[in-house]
C-alpha positions in Angstrom: 0.0 0.0 0.0 1.5 3.3 -1.0 0.5 6.8 0.3 -2.1 7.6 -2.2 -3.8 4.3 -1.6 -3.6 4.7 2.2 -5.0 8.3 2.0 -7.9 7.2 -0.1 -8.7 4.2 2.1 -8.9 6.5 5.2 -11.3 8.8 3.4 -13.4 5.8 2.2 -13.6 4.1 5.5 -14.3 7.4 7.3 -16.8 8.4 4.6 -15.3 11.9 5.0 -13.8 14.1 2.3 -14.1 17.4 4.0 -11.1 19.7 3.4 -10.1 20.1 7.0 -10.2 16.2 7.5 -8.3 15.4 4.4 -5.6 18.1 5.2 -5.0 16.3 8.5 -4.6 12.8 7.1 -0.8 13.1 7.0 -0.9 13.9 10.7 -3.0 10.8 11.4 -0.6 8.7 9.5 2.5 10.1 11.2 1.0 9.6 14.7 0.3 6.0 13.8 3.9 5.6 12.5 5.4 7.0 15.6 3.2 4.8 17.8 4.2 1.7 15.8 7.9 2.3 15.8 8.0 2.8 19.6 6.0 -0.4 20.2 7.8 -3.0 18.0 11.5 -3.6 17.5 12.0 -4.8 14.0 15.3 -6.2 12.8 14.4 -5.0 9.4 14.5 -1.4 10.7 18.1 -1.3 12.0 21.0 0.4 10.3 24.8 0.9 10.8 26.6 4.3 10.7 30.3 5.1 11.1 31.4 8.1 13.1 34.5 9.4 14.8 35.3 10.1 18.5 37.7 13.0 18.7 40.7 13.3 21.1 39.7 14.7 24.5 36.0 14.9 23.6 33.7 12.5 25.4 30.6 13.4 23.4 29.2 11.8 20.2 26.1 13.1 18.3 23.3 10.7 17.6 21.9 10.4 14.1 18.8 12.5 13.4 16.7 9.3 12.8 18.0 7.5 16.0 15.3 5.6 17.9 17.2 3.2 20.1 20.6 1.7 20.3 21.4 -1.9 19.4 25.2 -1.6 19.9 28.1 0.9 19.9 31.6 -0.3 19.2 35.0 1.4 19.0 37.2 0.3 16.1 41.0 0.4 16.8 43.8 1.0 14.3 44.0 -2.7 13.4 40.2 -3.0 12.8 39.3 -4.8 16.0 35.8 -4.0 17.3 35.4 -3.3 21.1 31.8 -3.1 22.1 30.9 -0.5 24.7 28.7 -1.3 27.7 25.7 0.9 28.3 25.9 2.7 31.6 24.2 5.6 33.3 25.7 9.1 32.8 26.4 9.2 36.6 28.5 6.0 36.4 30.7 7.5 33.8 31.1 10.8 35.6 32.0 9.0 38.8 34.4 6.5 37.1 36.3 9.1 35.1 36.0 12.4 36.9 39.2 14.1 35.7 39.9 15.5 32.3 43.2 13.4 32.4 41.1 10.2 32.6 41.6 9.2 29.0 42.0 6.0 27.0 40.0 3.7 24.7 36.3 4.2 25.7 34.7 1.2 27.5 31.2 2.6 28.4 28.6 4.9 26.9 25.3 6.5 27.9 22.7 8.6 26.3 23.6 12.0 27.5 20.5 13.8 26.3 19.8 16.9 24.2 22.7 19.2 23.2 22.3 22.5 25.0 22.7 24.3 21.7 20.0 22.2 20.0 17.3 20.6 22.1 16.4 18.2 19.2 20.0 16.9 18.9 20.7 13.9 21.2 24.3 12.9 22.2 26.1 10.0 23.7 28.7 10.3 26.4 31.6 7.8 26.6 34.1 6.9 29.2 37.0 7.1 29.6 37.4 10.3 27.4 39.1 9.3 24.1 42.8 9.5 24.1 42.9 9.6 20.3 40.6 9.9 17.3 38.7 6.5 17.2 36.3 5.3 14.6 33.0 4.0 16.0 30.2 2.0 14.6 26.7 2.6 15.8 24.1 -0.1 15.1 20.7 1.3 15.9 16.9 1.2 15.4 15.8 4.1 13.4 12.7 6.1 12.4 12.1 5.4 8.7 11.0 8.1 6.4 7.2 8.5 6.7 5.0 6.9 4.0 3.5 10.5 3.6 4.4 11.4 0.0 5.8 14.7 -1.3 6.4 16.6 2.0 8.3 19.9 1.3 11.8 19.6 2.6 13.4 22.7 1.2 12.5 25.8 -1.0 14.4 28.0 -3.4 14.9 31.7 -3.7 11.9 33.8 -3.0 10.4 36.2 -5.6 9.5 39.0 -3.2 6.7 40.7 -5.1 5.5 44.3 -4.4 3.0 46.3 -2.5 2.5 44.0 0.4 1.6 45.0 4.0 4.5 44.7 6.4 4.2 42.2 9.2 5.0 38.6 10.3 2.2 36.2 9.2 2.2 32.8 10.9 0.6 29.5 9.8 -0.2 30.9 6.4 -1.7 28.3 4.0 0.3 28.0 0.8 -1.4 28.0 -2.6 -0.3 26.4 -5.9 1.6 23.3 -6.8 0.4 19.6 -7.0 0.0 19.1 -3.2 -2.0 20.4 -0.3 -1.7 21.2 3.4 1.6 23.2 3.3 1.9 26.3 5.6 4.6 28.8 6.4 5.6 31.8 8.4 6.0 34.7 6.0 7.8 38.0 6.9 7.1 41.2 4.9 9.4 44.2 5.2 9.3 47.3 3.0 6.3 45.9 1.1 8.1 42.9 -0.1 8.4 39.3 1.2 11.8 38.9 2.8 11.5 35.5 4.5 9.5 32.2 4.2 9.9 29.4 6.7 7.9 26.3 5.9 6.2 25.1 9.1 4.1 22.3 7.6 5.4 20.5 4.6 2.0 19.2 3.6 1.9 16.3 1.2 1.9 15.3 -2.5 4.0 18.2 -3.6 6.5 17.8 -6.5 9.9 19.3 -7.1 9.5 22.4 -9.2 6.1 23.4 -7.9 5.7 27.1 -7.5 3.9 28.2 -4.4 2.5 31.5 -3.1 -0.2 32.7 -0.7 -3.5 34.3 -0.9 -3.5 38.1 -0.3 -6.2 37.7 2.3 -3.8 35.7 4.5 -0.8 38.1 4.3 -2.3 41.6 4.8 -4.8 41.9 2.0 -2.7 43.6 -0.7 0.3 42.9 -2.9 1.2 40.9 -6.0 4.0 38.7 -7.4 5.3 36.8 -4.4 6.3 33.1 -5.1 8.9 30.5 -4.5 9.8 27.1 -5.9 9.9 23.7 -4.1 13.4 22.4 -4.4 13.2 19.1 -2.5 10.5 16.8 -1.1 10.6 13.9 1.2 9.5 10.4 -0.1 8.6 11.4 -3.7 7.5 7.8 -4.3 5.1 7.5 -1.3 6.2 4.1 -0.1 7.7 2.8 3.2 8.7 -0.5 4.8 5.4 -0.7 6.7 3.3 0.1 3.6 5.2 -2.6 1.5 5.4 -5.3 4.2 2.7 -5.0 6.7 0.1 -2.2 6.0 -2.8 -3.3 8.3 -1.0 -2.0 11.3 -0.5 1.4 9.6 -4.1 1.6 8.3 -5.7 0.8 11.6 -3.4 3.0 13.6 -4.3 5.9 11.3 -8.0 5.1 11.3 -7.9 5.3 15.1 -6.5 8.8 14.9 -9.0 9.8 12.2 -12.0 8.7 14.3 -10.7 10.6 17.3 -10.3 13.6 15.2 -13.9 13.3 14.1 -15.0 12.9 17.6 -16.4 9.6 16.8 -18.4 7.3 19.1 -16.3 5.6 21.9 -17.2 2.1 20.4 -15.6 3.1 17.1 -12.5 4.3 18.7 -12.3 1.0 20.7 -12.9 -1.0 17.5 -10.1 0.6 15.6 -7.9 0.4 18.7 -8.6 -3.4 18.9 -7.8 -3.8 15.3 -4.7 -1.8 15.7 -3.5 -3.9 18.7 -4.3 -7.1 16.9 -2.1 -6.0 14.0 0.7 -4.8 16.4 0.7 -8.3 18.0 1.2 -10.0 14.6 3.9 -7.4 13.8 5.6 -8.2 17.2 5.5 -11.9 16.2 7.6 -10.9 13.2 9.9 -8.5 14.9 10.7 -10.3 18.2 10.1 -13.8 16.8 10.6 -14.7 13.2 13.2 -12.2 12.5 15.4 -13.4 15.4 15.7 -17.0 14.5 15.8 -19.5 11.7 14.3 -22.9 10.9 17.7 -24.4 10.2 18.7 -24.1 13.9 15.5 -23.9 15.7 13.1 -26.1 13.7 9.9 -25.3 12.1 6.7 -24.6 14.1 4.6 -27.8 14.4 0.9 -27.6 15.5 -1.0 -30.4 17.0 -3.8 -31.8 14.9 -6.3 -34.6 15.2 -6.0 -37.4 12.7 -9.2 -38.3 10.8 
């Protein structure tokens, strides 16, 4: 199931094609995805990345799509892997209190957000690296959402003329092939000087030219526009959509019914269907993906002979 099919199925099952509802379907889907990825550990959704610990720096940035750590290893100059043990930050601070406590790291902990960027998580290692060491992080990650054509970046703004000065927030954008995009637009000296996309919407294409209705940015002016340079997931597919779409569909339907303030029994129904699907996905993630029939044998069920 791709994004277009999922989007249409949600509208069909909900019997709702109102503009506000449709514009929120990407949110329903992303909420369901987040819930799923935090409920089931799937070996299929792990990846490896290489990084570098620098001399006298005990901190290491997490990847942007990090969900949970599977392993963290230091690789020495001969290519030998030494896997670090996960400890609490306090353990590392207590064990290696001095700046001179350096060597090949043995332990790591999740240190938390970087003070300069609250969205950037970091690891702390101990002891503090005595040299530049290569590291390999094996981790569970958040895959790109199945939501298709989310605006990732935009090009140079054509500023237009005769607009009313001001900062306009959550402005709905017009034009292009998609829907649901919004931005903060700053107008100074009668021209648009800044556009910050706050909602990437869905189903946009590279090269789309977007603008905004005058009524949403002061009531006057003409000529403002900007192009879409990149979008996320132009194909509208994902691992869940390709391999086990019921959990994604029922999770999104639960969010949709709550949004519509549906009856409690309908919310309960879709929650039950979602939980049943999660149970089956868990069987795959924590069962079938972690063994093989060659070593463990195949499942045999009891049956009654006729």
